[in-house]
C-alpha positions in Angstrom: 195.7 -73.0 89.7 192.9 -75.1 88.3 189.5 -73.7 89.3 187.3 -76.4 87.7 185.2 -78.3 90.2 186.4 -81.8 91.0 184.5 -84.9 90.0 183.8 -86.4 93.4 183.8 -90.0 92.1 187.2 -89.6 90.5 188.5 -87.8 93.6 187.5 -90.7 95.8 189.1 -93.2 93.4 192.3 -91.1 93.3 192.3 -91.2 97.1 191.8 -95.0 97.2 194.7 -95.5 94.7 197.0 -93.1 96.6 196.2 -94.9 99.9 196.9 -98.3 98.2 200.2 -97.1 96.9 201.3 -95.8 100.3 200.2 -99.1 101.9 202.2 -101.1 99.3 205.4 -99.2 100.0 204.9 -99.7 103.8 204.3 -103.4 103.2 207.6 -103.8 101.4 209.7 -101.7 103.9 208.2 -103.2 107.0 208.3 -106.8 105.8 212.0 -106.3 104.7 212.7 -105.1 108.2 210.9 -108.1 109.7 212.8 -110.6 107.5 216.1 -108.9 108.5 215.2 -109.4 112.2 214.2 -113.0 111.5 217.5 -113.6 109.7 219.7 -112.4 112.5 217.6 -114.1 115.3 217.3 -117.4 113.5 221.1 -117.8 113.1 221.2 -118.8 116.8 218.8 -121.7 116.2 220.0 -123.8 113.3 217.8 -126.8 114.1 214.5 -124.9 113.5 212.9 -126.0 110.2 209.4 -124.5 110.4 207.8 -121.7 108.5 209.6 -118.4 109.3 207.3 -116.1 111.3 207.6 -113.2 108.9 205.9 -115.3 106.2 202.7 -115.2 108.3 202.8 -111.4 108.5 203.4 -111.2 104.7 200.5 -113.6 103.8 197.9 -112.0 106.1 198.9 -108.4 105.3 199.2 -109.3 101.6 195.7 -110.6 101.6 194.5 -107.3 102.9 196.4 -105.5 100.2 194.8 -107.7 97.5 191.4 -106.5 98.7 192.6 -102.9 98.9 194.0 -103.2 95.3 190.6 -104.5 94.1 188.8 -101.6 95.7 191.2 -99.1 94.1 191.9 -100.6 90.7 189.4 -103.4 90.2 186.3 -101.4 90.2 183.8 -101.1 92.9 180.4 -102.6 93.3 178.7 -99.7 91.5 181.0 -100.2 88.5 180.2 -103.9 88.3 176.5 -103.1 88.6 176.7 -100.6 85.9 178.5 -103.0 83.6 175.9 -105.8 84.3 173.1 -103.3 83.7 174.5 -102.3 80.3 175.0 -106.0 79.4 171.4 -106.9 80.2 170.2 -103.8 78.4 172.1 -104.9 75.2 170.8 -108.4 75.5 167.2 -107.2 75.8 167.6 -104.7 72.9 169.1 -107.5 70.7 166.2 -109.8 71.5 163.6 -107.2 70.4 
């Protein structure tokens, strides 16, 4: 067993990524189930030409997943601030 202490920042990032991956699997399984329900129930109403109701679920939940992905893989606010700080520091050092 590894006895080295955990890097808390990396541990939190790993947890966010694992949570996103579980959410993504749930998204596909549940939405597939909803589309199957829609498919069998819409066969009774052939005159309906609107947007299928599972599409609304997919879009709204998918938008939430995009934000969850950005939080897990796109870098957080702190990472962006660190990058911007380093960029400004290089610009300042180059101008001196």
